[in-house]
N, C-alpha and C positions, 0 to 999 in steps of 0.2 A: 320717240321713244319711249311704251310704256318702263314702269320701274316701278318693282313693288316694294314695302319694306320687309326685312328678315322678321320675321315675327319667334324663329326655334332663340334660347339660347347663347349668347356669344361666348361669356370668358372671356380673360382677359388675353389671350393670345390672339382669338380674333379681335377683339378690342384695337389691340396691338398694333397688328396687322393693317386694319382699314385704318389708325389713327395714321399712321406712317405712309405707310404705301401708294395707300389710295390717295391721295394731296399730290405726290409724286410720278403717279400717272396721269392724272389731270393735268400738270404742268407739264407733261413730256408731248401726250398723246390728244388729239380729237380723237372724236369717237363715233361711230354709228352701230349700233344695236337693233337690229334684227330681229323678232319674233323669237326674243328674249322669251316672254308670257306662254311657248308653248313648254319651258318647264315646266312641268307640276309644280305648284303654290306650296303642299302638302306628301310625304308618302317617300316610301324609298322610289331611288330612281339613278340612274347613268347616265352619265353624261360624256357622251364621248366627242376628240375633237381629235384635229390632225396639229402633228405637232410639229416647227420649222427654226423656233426660236430658243433661246432658254429667261426669250421673255415673255414669251407667249402663257406659258402657267399663273401672271400673275394679272395675264388681261382677261385671259378668261375665269378665271376666280372673278375677278370685276363685274365683265357679263355678267356670271351664275348670282352671284354678289346683288348687282344690282336688282335682277330679276328672284331676289327672294330668297334663295338657297344660302347655303352657310357651305360651301363645295369641300369634303372629302376625300386628299387625291391619296393615289395609288403614285407615290415618290421613292425615285433608286434612293436604295437605304446608305449610302455615301454623305447627305446630305445630312443624317440624323447621327454620324457618328461628329457633327462641328456644334463644338459645346454651345454656345448662343443663338443657331440657325437649329441644331437639334432640340435643343430644350422649347423653344416655340414650337416648331411642328409639331413633337409628342403633345405639347399641352394643347395643341391645337388640332387634336384626333389622324392627323392626318397618318398613312399608311407604309410602313417602309417595305421597299419590295428589293428583296438579292435578286438581282437580274440576270438570269441564265442557269439561278440556281435550283438544289431542288429544295430550298428554302420560301423560294418564291410561293412553295404550296399553302406557306401559314400567312401571306399578303392574297392568297387567294379567298380564303378562308373568312381573312378581318373580316374583307369586303364584304361576302356574300352577309356576314352578322352586318354588318351595319346597313345594310341595305333591305336586308329583313328588319330591322329595328327604326324603317322610316329615314334615313339620310339620304344625300343625296351624293354618290359620291361618281367622281371625275374621274378618266380612263383612257389613256392617252394609248390607241389601241396597235401603236406603231413601233411600242414598247420604248423609241429613240426618237433624236431627231431624224427624218427623213433622210436616205441619202438619196433620194432621187437628184439630179443631176440641176430639173430645173425647180424643186419643192412641191411639187404634184405629194397628194398622201401615195407611200409605198404600200407596198403589201403588210397586213395585221396581223397579230400576237394572235391568239384565241383566247388572254385572260378575259376580254370585256365577251365574248361572246360567250363563253362558258358561265362567269359571273350569272347573265343574263338569263341562258338558258337555265339556270341553279333557281332565281330569283323568281324570275314572270317578273320581274319590273318593268316600265316601260326605260326603252333607249333612246336618247333624243341627240340625234346628229345634230353636232355644231360645227361647222366652216369658218375658218376666218380666216385673212390674207391682211398686209400694212404690217406683222411684226419684223420682218426679214429688215425690213429698214430704217429700224428704231437698235436690230444686234442680229447682226447677219450669223448664219449654222456658223458656232464654233467661232463669232469674232469674240477680240479680248475687249473693244472700248463698241460701249453703245452709240446714234449716232441721238443727241437732245435734240437740236437746232438746223434747219426748221423743226415744229415737231410735223410729227408722222401720224398721218390717218389708219384707223384701223376701222375693218369692217367684220363685223361679225356676225353668225346668222345663223339661228336652229333650225330647223325641223321636224315636223312628224316624225313620231317614234317608229322605228326600225316592225317590219313586219316580219315579226318572230312567233308568233300565235301555232303558224302551221308547227316549224320545227321543235317547237316545246314539250308540241305533245309526240316524241320519237325518241327512243332510247338515244342517249349522247355519245353518239357514234364518230368515230374522227370526223366520217363527211358529213354530220349534220353539224357540230363546234367549227370546218372551213366553212363550208354555204352560210352559216349564224357569222362566220365570221365579214366575208365577201360580202353580203347584203350591209353590212354595218360600215364595211371601207367604202362597197359605193358610194353611200350615201350623204358620207362625209366628201366623196370625191365630188358626186357631183355639186354639191352646197358650193367646195373655190371655185370649181369650175365657173357656177356663177358669177359670184363675186370678180373673180378675174379680166370675164368673160371670154374666155378661154373653153377649146375641143381639151379633155383632158386625156394621155394618149390611152391606147388600146388594151396596155394593157400595162398594168401595175411595175415600178420599179422593184425587179427581187434582187436583195443586198447578199443573197447566198450566192443564185447564180453570175451575179458579176463580181464573185470575188472579194466583198464588201467587207469587212467589218462590220459587227452587229451594234456592237458598245463604241464610246469615245472618240474623237478624232477622226473619220477613214481616211485622212489629207497626213494625218501625221505618220509617218514610217520610226519613230523613237522607238517604239515599242516593240516593231517586230521583226522576225527572227532573219 
């Protein structure tokens, strides 16, 4: 497992996270990191990954950090409204996203600026925990593709498996014993150069999104040793709510 030293200035919030969260992850999980050196050591880039547990952002941050980059996340805005967590996230230059609102444009602009400034921005293209019953990556949203097309930065797909054993989607209690094993793998940049030469029509953005999700799904299928579904799960077609616990009916009319 190759590891690179972080060269960027970290700041107190990143130092705090490394000092408190990383030892917990090391104690609670074992891990196999594969091809993390495919994440560029310097320069603006996007890391895109599947999302199936509330703990996997911490694990993905661990993976990215171990390979020499400080991850900058697009994170749901509600986290920033918690006093302590919000202070840490803001100080660590994370980017709040108002999901499913016009305010999400501000997050897009901030992400483009961050990539253009040479930062490593992490995006979950699905926008929320997968709704697929078998935890396969579902249909992606356009944000990651639009950032990639606007910046020309490399898009590094990452797939992972095992986080659901630590904390299943929307479960309230993690399973820390026995230690769960996490496997995370990066792959070559998603080929998007031909699309960058075209006007950013909805069709071009959709094609870029599909390529990103296909790259992530291919890695997950490899890690699971299974064949992915021929068609990715679409929450809208299935009538599943797009945010929050899809199994919680208390907020429904």
